C-alpha angles and dihedrals in degrees: 000000000000096000111113090357131130114236129191120201115192112206085015098159093068126093094270092046096050094046090047090050091051093050093046092053095043098044102032142026105240118186091219140355116200117201109205118190141126097233111101096187094047090052091050091050092047091048090055091048092050095035095134090058095056091124092057104036121064123187123216124187110217145125121248086221091063105087093194092051093049092047091051091049091052093056109125095358121143098193135020125202106196107207102142114114147126099252110167108106097214093046091053091047091052096043106034096161091053091049090051092049094051105033100035109022090037090056091048088053091052091049093050094044092049091051093046091052098042093240112185099222140359118204112197123200113219132165142242086245089073089074110095089338121216099180135049094253091058091045093053092047092047088053089048089054091052091050093049095047094045091048085079087073093059099062139004103213097058117062124205126200137169135214126196118215130186127209106325107218113243096359125134104286095015114151092223098078088046092052090047092053090048091050091051090051090051095237119095119187122189131175100233134352090222094057117118121209125194119212138198135165124249091249090052090049091054092046088054089052091051092046091053093045095048103039104031123105094190132286100046128129111209118207125184120221095244128189 
């Protein structure tokens, strides 16, 4: 389904985005992959890393909160992987309005842009923290899930699907490097001994993305059975 297709990845310079890009190039023959993000430096670094794929990958500076920018980036796209988000729990707690703008309004912008451009399918990356959320990050992602799933009721030609990931080992923002640094320092601080964390590797996360993209008919939420 991805051969000769145009694919937009929001927040594409992150760990998920770069691994997804690698898999798309290695497994398929996409016509174009558009990396949409607001981080200039991260785009420059990614462009250097993927230099030999310059003819396939295009980089677009833009903010997911900017409806016009998202709509322009969606022009001509067949598929959208929506990865852009504020995802650090303490940051979202300290900046609730910013979290709402990015995780909720940003998702609304993606939905509207996809519908306006007749995108075939939108795959939204959510989190296990969206289940019975106790913090603002989880609440914004739970709202994002609702928006994505219910977007299937708005049109019939664009399909919307969610996946829920846990803690992706070694990704940007993963707790594992943080724990490792604490262990080295001899002082480990955790929030609660009763807390449960679910883990998956980056490759497993991308396989879940592909499974959702390929087998969904619209309206599903895919959850991996994570250790």
